[in-house]
C-alpha positions in Angstrom: 78.2 41.8 121.2 79.9 43.6 118.4 80.0 47.2 118.6 78.8 49.0 115.4 79.9 52.8 115.0 77.9 54.7 112.8 80.5 56.5 110.4 80.3 60.6 110.8 79.6 62.6 107.9 83.0 63.9 107.3 83.2 67.8 107.8 85.5 69.8 105.4 87.8 70.4 108.1 87.5 67.1 110.1 85.6 66.1 113.2 85.0 68.9 116.0 87.7 67.1 118.0 90.2 67.2 115.1 89.5 70.9 114.6 89.8 71.8 118.4 93.3 69.5 118.7 94.3 71.3 115.6 93.8 74.8 116.5 95.8 74.2 119.9 98.8 72.5 118.1 98.6 75.6 115.6 98.7 78.1 118.8 101.5 75.9 120.3 103.6 76.1 117.2 103.2 79.7 116.7 104.0 80.3 119.8 107.3 78.4 119.8 108.0 80.3 116.3 107.2 83.7 117.7 109.1 83.2 120.9 112.3 82.3 118.8 112.7 78.8 120.8 113.9 77.2 117.8 117.6 78.1 117.3 118.3 77.3 113.4 120.4 80.2 111.5 117.8 79.5 108.5 114.6 80.5 110.6 116.3 83.7 112.4 115.1 87.0 111.0 112.2 85.5 109.6 108.6 85.7 110.8 106.5 82.5 109.9 102.7 82.7 109.7 100.6 79.4 110.9 97.3 79.8 109.4 96.3 76.3 109.9 97.1 72.7 111.4 94.9 69.9 110.0 95.0 66.9 112.1 94.4 62.9 111.0 91.5 61.4 112.2 93.6 59.7 115.1 95.4 62.8 116.0 98.5 61.1 115.4 99.6 63.4 112.3 99.6 67.2 112.5 99.9 69.0 109.0 101.3 72.1 109.2 100.6 74.9 107.0 103.3 77.8 107.0 104.0 81.0 105.2 106.9 83.1 105.7 106.0 86.9 105.7 106.6 88.0 102.0 106.4 84.6 100.9 109.8 84.1 100.2 112.3 81.2 101.2 109.4 78.8 101.6 112.0 76.0 100.8 114.5 76.8 103.4 111.7 77.5 106.0 110.2 74.0 105.0 113.8 72.5 105.6 114.6 74.3 108.5 111.4 73.4 110.2 111.9 69.6 109.0 114.9 69.6 110.5 113.9 70.9 113.8 110.7 68.2 113.9 112.0 66.8 116.9 112.1 69.6 118.9 108.6 71.2 117.7 107.3 67.8 118.5 108.6 67.7 122.1 107.5 71.1 122.5 104.0 70.8 121.2 103.5 67.6 123.8 104.5 69.9 126.7 102.0 72.7 125.5 99.3 70.5 124.4 97.5 67.7 126.8 96.9 64.6 124.3 98.0 60.9 124.8 100.3 61.0 122.0 102.4 63.6 120.4 101.4 64.3 116.8 104.0 63.6 114.2 104.8 67.1 112.6 104.3 67.8 108.7 105.4 71.1 107.4 103.6 72.4 104.3 103.6 76.0 102.5 100.0 77.5 103.0 99.1 77.9 99.2 95.9 79.8 100.0 97.8 83.5 99.6 98.6 82.7 96.3 95.4 81.7 95.1 93.9 84.6 96.9 96.2 86.8 95.3 95.4 85.1 91.8 91.6 85.6 92.3 92.3 89.4 93.6 94.2 90.1 90.0 91.5 88.5 88.2 88.8 90.7 89.7 90.8 93.7 88.9 91.2 92.8 85.3 89.3 95.1 82.7 86.8 92.5 81.4 85.7 91.7 84.8 85.7 95.2 85.9 83.4 96.0 83.2 80.8 93.4 84.2 81.0 94.1 87.7 80.4 98.0 86.8 77.3 97.2 84.7 74.2 98.3 86.0 71.1 95.9 85.5 69.0 98.6 84.4 71.3 99.9 81.6 72.0 96.2 80.3 70.4 95.8 77.0 70.4 92.0 76.9 67.9 92.2 80.0 65.3 94.4 78.3 65.3 92.1 75.4 65.1 88.9 77.9 61.9 90.9 79.6 60.3 91.8 76.5 60.1 88.4 75.1 
């Protein structure tokens, strides 16, 4: 008799297992980078944040989002991490108990830039004027109530 698996609703970050394994891989990579275990001239002297790791549904691919402190030299950092991918994968395999060590793919985390863009928008005079407006003092709201 064939087995029919119900397709789970895809959560924004993946299944609970994907999220849990992604977090374990994130901690492992962050620890490896913090300890300076990767001997690469381009990585030395840089503090690298690993805010998120997204796992594929089969847990064989880990997309590692990184951001160097200050957001500078991102291309150099990504290239250096790609160059040391084999070492990092081996270290992740030793630290995270999985059937297969996931292949690592490094990407720059763009969320910091997006958050800064939104923050700048919120500080613009036009938005500040709207935020500072008191509903009781708004002449448009008085007209709406009278109609």
